[in-house]
N, C-alpha and C positions, 0 to 999 in steps of 0.2 A: 503494499500499499504506499510505503514512504515515497517511492519514486513519483507518485501522482500528486503529492501535496506540494504543488509549486504555486498555488493561489494564495498562500498566506504571505502578505507583503508587510512592509514596515508599519503601515497605519491601518490597514483594512485587509479584507480578503478580495481578490479580483483575479479572474481568469477566463480563459475561452471555454465555451460550452461545447461538448461535454468532456473534452479531454483533460482540461485542467480543473474544472469545476463541474459537479453533477449532483444528483440526488443522494447518492451514498455518501459523498463528502459533506453534503449540507445536513444529512441526518446525523452523521458522527460529529459534526461541528456543534449541533444543538445538544447532543448528549455529553460532549466534552464541556460545553458551557455550563450545563447543570451540575456535572461532577466537580468542576473546578471552582465555580463561584458559589455553588450551593444556594441559588436563588429560590424564592417561593413563587414570585410573580414576574413574568417576562413579557415585554411588549414586542410584538412583531408587526412589521409593515413592509410594503413592496412598492417597487416602481412599476412601470408599464411594459417592461421587456417580456417578451413571449415566454421566456423560461422562468419568470418570477414566481408565478403561482405554484409551480411544482417544487421549486426550491423552498418557498415558504412552508408548504405542506410538509416536506421531508424535515425541515428544521423544527417545525412544531412537534412532530413525532419524536424527534431526538430529545427535545427539551422535556416533553411530558414523560417519556421514558425514563428520564433522569429524575422524575419526581416533582417537577415544577409545573405551575399552571401557566398557560399561554393566554395573552390577551391580544387578539388579532385586530389591528386597526385598518387592515385592507390596503387599497391603493392610496398612496400618500407621498409626501416628500420626506426626505430624511429628517428635517427638522421637526416634523410631526411625530416621529419616533422619539426624538430627544424630548420634546414637550410632554408627551404622554408618559415617558419614563419618570420625569421629575415631578410632574403636576399630580400624577396619581400614585406617587410614592412607590413605584415599582423597584424591583431589585436588579433590573437590567433591561436592555432593549437591543434589538437586532433589526436593521433595515436591509432588505434584499434590494441591492441596486448595483449598477456599474456606472452610474453617473453619466459621464460624457464618453465612455469607451464605445467601440464599434458594436453593432447590433448582436453579434455572436458572442459577446462577453456578458458575464454577470458577476455579482460579487456581494459582500456584506459589510456593513459598518456596524461595529459593536460598542455598546456602552454598559457601564455598571450602574449602580444606584446613583441618583442625582445626575445621571447622564454624563458621568466621568468617562473619558475616552478609554477604550481598550486598544492599546497599540502593542508592538513588539515586545517592549520592555515592561508592559503592565498586564500581561496575561495572554496575548495572542500567540507567542511562541510556545507557551505552556499548553494551550489547547492543541496546537499542532502535534507537540510531543506526545500527548495523551493518545492522539489518533494513531500516529506513526508506530508508537510502541504497544498498540493494541491493549491499552489499560482502561478502557471504558466499561463502565458498570451501570446496568439498569437498576432502577429502584424498585422496591417491593410495592411501593404506593404510586402508581401512575398518575400523572397530573391531568388536569381537564383543559379543554380549549374553550375560550369564551370570545364572543365578539365585543369590542368596545367602540363606542360612538363618541368620539372626542372633538369632532370638528368645531362645534359651537364654542366650547371652552378654549380651544386653540385660537380661534378668530378673535374672541374677546381678549385673550391675553396679548396678542401682537398688536391690536388696536390701542392697547394701553400705553404704547410708546408714544402715541401722538394725541394731540387734542383735535378731535374732529371739527370743532368749531373754527379752527385755524385754516382748514383746507379750502382752497378756492376750487371752483369748478373746472379742473383741468381736463384736457384731452390727452389721453395716454394710450400709445400702442403697446400691446402686451403680446410677446412671443414666447410661449412655453416650449417651442421646439418639439412639439408633439410628446412632451414630457408630462409630468403630473401637476404643474403649477395651475392648470386651467380651472380645476374645481375650486381651489381657494380663491381666484380672481372672481369666479362667478358669485361666491359667497360674500366677498368684499364689495362687490358691485352694488349689492343691496343696502349697504351701509355708508357708502362714501359718496360725496357730491362730484364724482368725476365720470367721464365718459371713456369707456375702454373700447379700443379698436383692436379686434382679436385676429391674430394670424397663427397659423400652425397650432391651432388651439386643442384639438382632440388628442387624448393620449393614444399613441400608436407605437408599439414596439418594433414595427418594421421600419420606422424612421423615414417616411415618404419625402420628407423635405431635408434629409441629411441629418447627421449625427448632432444632437443638441449640444454644441460646444462653441459659444459665442466668442471665445478666445481666438478661434480660427477666422482670419479676415474674410474668407469666402462665405463664412456663415453669418456675416453681419449685414449683408446686402438687403435681405428681406425686411429686417427691421428698419434700416436706414430709408429704404424706399417708401415704406408705409408711413414713416414719420412725415416725410416730405409731401407725399401724396395727400395726406390727411391734414396737413398743416397742424400736426400735433405738438403739445407743449413738451412731451417726454416720450422716449421710447424705453422699453424694459425687455431684456431677453434673459432667459434662464437656461442652466444646463438641466439634464433630464430629471434629476431629483431635487431641483431648485434650492440646493444649499448655497448657490451663488447666484447673484443677479448682476446684470451688465446694463449700464445706462447709456442712453443716446440723447444728446441735446436736440433742441428744436430744429437745428440745421442738418440733423441726421448723423452728426459726428459721434463716434464711439468715444466714451469717456474712460480713460485709463483708471483702473481701480485704485491707484495711488492717490489720485486727486479726491476720490470720494471718501478716502480715510480721513483726509484733512477736513472736509466739508462735515462729516458726521461728528468728528471730534469737537469742532467748533459748536455744533449744535448741542452736544451734551455739556460743553463748558459754558454755554449761555445760560444754562439752568443751574449749574453747580460749579463753582470755582474750586480750585485746589485738588480736583480729582486726577487720578492717574489714567493715562492712556497708553495701551500697548501697541507697539508697532514692530514690524519686521525689519531685518537690516539691509534689504535689497535697495530700497529707495527710502531716504529718511529725512532730507532737509526740509521739504515742504511741511511734513507732519510736525517735526520738532518746532519749526517756526510758528505754525498756528497754535499748537498747544501751549508753547511758552508765552506767546503774546496774549493768550486768552486766559491766563492764570492757572494752567494745568501743569502736570508733570508727565513729560514723555518718557516712556521706559521701553527699552529695546529688548526684544526676545528673539530666540532662534525661530527660524521659518518652520511652519507645520502646525497643524491644529492641536496636536497633543502638547507641544511646547507652549504655544500661545495661551491655551486654556489653563494649563498649570501655572504659568506666570501670572495670569489674571487673578486666579485664586489666591496666590502668594501675596500679590500686591493689593488686593481688594480693588482691582480696577473696574471702572464702569463699562468701558468699551475697549475693544481691541480690533485692529484692522490689519489686513495684509494686502499688498498690492495685487495679489492673485484673485481679489474680490471675494475673500472670506472675511466676514464681519462678525464679531463676537460680542455678546451683551451679558453683563452681569445678571440682569433680570430675566435672562433666558437660560439660567443655569450656566452661564459662561459659554454657551454653545453658539455656533454659527447659524445664521438665518439669511435666507434669500428674500424674505418678505419684509422684515423690519427695515433694511436699508432704504428701499425705495420709498416707503411710507414716510421715513424721516426726511428724505430729500424733497418729497412733494410739500411737506410741511414748511421746510426751509424756503422753498420757492414762493410758497403762498405768503408766509410772514414777511419776507423781504420784498415781495412783489417784484422779483427778478426771474429772468429766464435762466435755465441751467447753464447756458453758455456764458452768461454774465457772472455767475457765481464761480466758474471754473477758469475761465480764459486768463484772468489776471494771475492765478496761481500757475498756470501752464507757462506763462511768460517768465514769471519769477524763477521757476525751477523747471526747465525743460528736461525731458527724459528720453532715453533711447527706446523705451519698451524692452521687455525681456527678449533677448536674442540667444538661441540655442545652437550649439555646434557639437557634433559627434566627434569625440577625440579618443586616442588609443590609451592615454594615461592622464586622468584628471589631475592627480596630485603633481605630476611633473609639469604640466601646463600652468597650473596655479603658481607653483614655485618660480617658473620662468617669468611670468608677469610680474610677480612680487619683486624679483630682483631688478627688473627693468625700471620700476617706479620708486624703489626703496629710497633713493636720495632725495627726490622731490616731495616725498609724502610727508605730511604733518602728522598723520596718525595711521596706524594699521590696527585693524580690529578682526578678531577671529571668532566672533559670535556665530557666524554661519559662513563657511567658506573663508574668503578674505574681502575685507572692505578697506579701501585706501583713499584718504582725503588729501587732495592736493590744494586745498583752499578755495579755489574758484571752480573746481569740478572734483567728482569722486566717482568711484565705481565699486561694485560688488561682484564677486566672481565665485560661484559655488557649484559644486557637482550635484547632479540629480541623485535622489535617494534610490531611484529604481531603474535608471538607464545610464549608459556611458556618455552622458551629456554634460557639457559645461553650460551654465546659464550666466549671461552677462547683463547687468543693468548699469547704465551710466547716467548721471545728472550733472547739471551745472548751475551755477548761480547767474541766472538771466542771460545766458550766452549760448543761443541754440547752435551757432557755428562752431563754437569750441566743443560742445557736447558731441556733435556729429563727427568733428574731426578726431577726437579722442576715442569714440566708439570705432571708427574705422582703424585707428592706430592699433587698438587692443585686438580687434578681429584679425588684423594682419599677423600679429604675434601668435595668436592662437592657431593660425592657418597651418603652421608647420607641424601641429600635433593632431590635425584633422585626419579622419579616415574616410 
């Protein structure tokens, strides 16, 4: 069995169906979850992939054979599993999803009580070891499977992040990418003074309009075009399990997640001074500038949801954001949400009576960025060391929080290896000098070039 367990990754379970992930592995994962964590009540939910119902059924069998009760919330987004786990005081939760992976993939995201993430160093590797070593045990008392209807409580909770009286009658394009966000938008439409223009709206695991990954430039066109065609105030696109949302301004321009972090940080600081805001090391200057000027404390954390959530709990931070469009909220059990960010953005636009472009453009000029650039290399550490030596003499500061960050005063960069692929990820930013940022980006890419495969 051990040679088949390739789907256990650093942060979740993800693999091609059925050779890397299948019903047998799902069943054994459920049984291992019950054996290792000894939960009494576990939330299960799933995305729209064609293989998700059978994986959820197998998971439920494994969990109940281990003696725990399952509470099935059905078709949903990942954050609905997070919400149901903490709100109903369950002992764990598992979401069946492969997010933005190709249609023949599936996976699982796992949490403990209070929706604390389960990753490689907090139990995921232990579950795999139980399966591989054939150490699974059935309980004498089989658990039961229940249906749980959580949607109304979830909607009420996320709407608690904004004051509905502040919202203007905006026109918003919404593109779930045939993922699971549509149902929540339908429910929100009844409570918000906004007009939704829907595209790629129905959940469809065959992905007739392409894989729901708005980070790919070719997947942005549908939202951009719909914003322009309908003269909309805002465009929103999600990945399949809607734990990330991506915003487009009224001109159809895609907004880098980095600038949204600053916008949301400012929104929280307008309500409460002195709070801590967590950010990742890839791009930092805009966030640090906004947080510091608005009376907050910026705190840098290693990239990745498990690290951000852990640091937020440690610092008692209200909000944390990554440039990859993951946004975390203390009042959402420190979990990431793809619904709360756009609600907050709509409230800021309404309160300031400004278009999204007006809120973002100034920050983009102050701190222009390269956007994340990936290169496949033969040796990540060797490449990073070469870049470091090249800039060491002119650097004011070298930081190793995540990969390497080097600050040259008027520009900086972060270079880090992917956790899952032989990829180098580069981010460059400058202080108000787009030309310099572009020049230095090309310079570093040329240096990386000799390591590319």
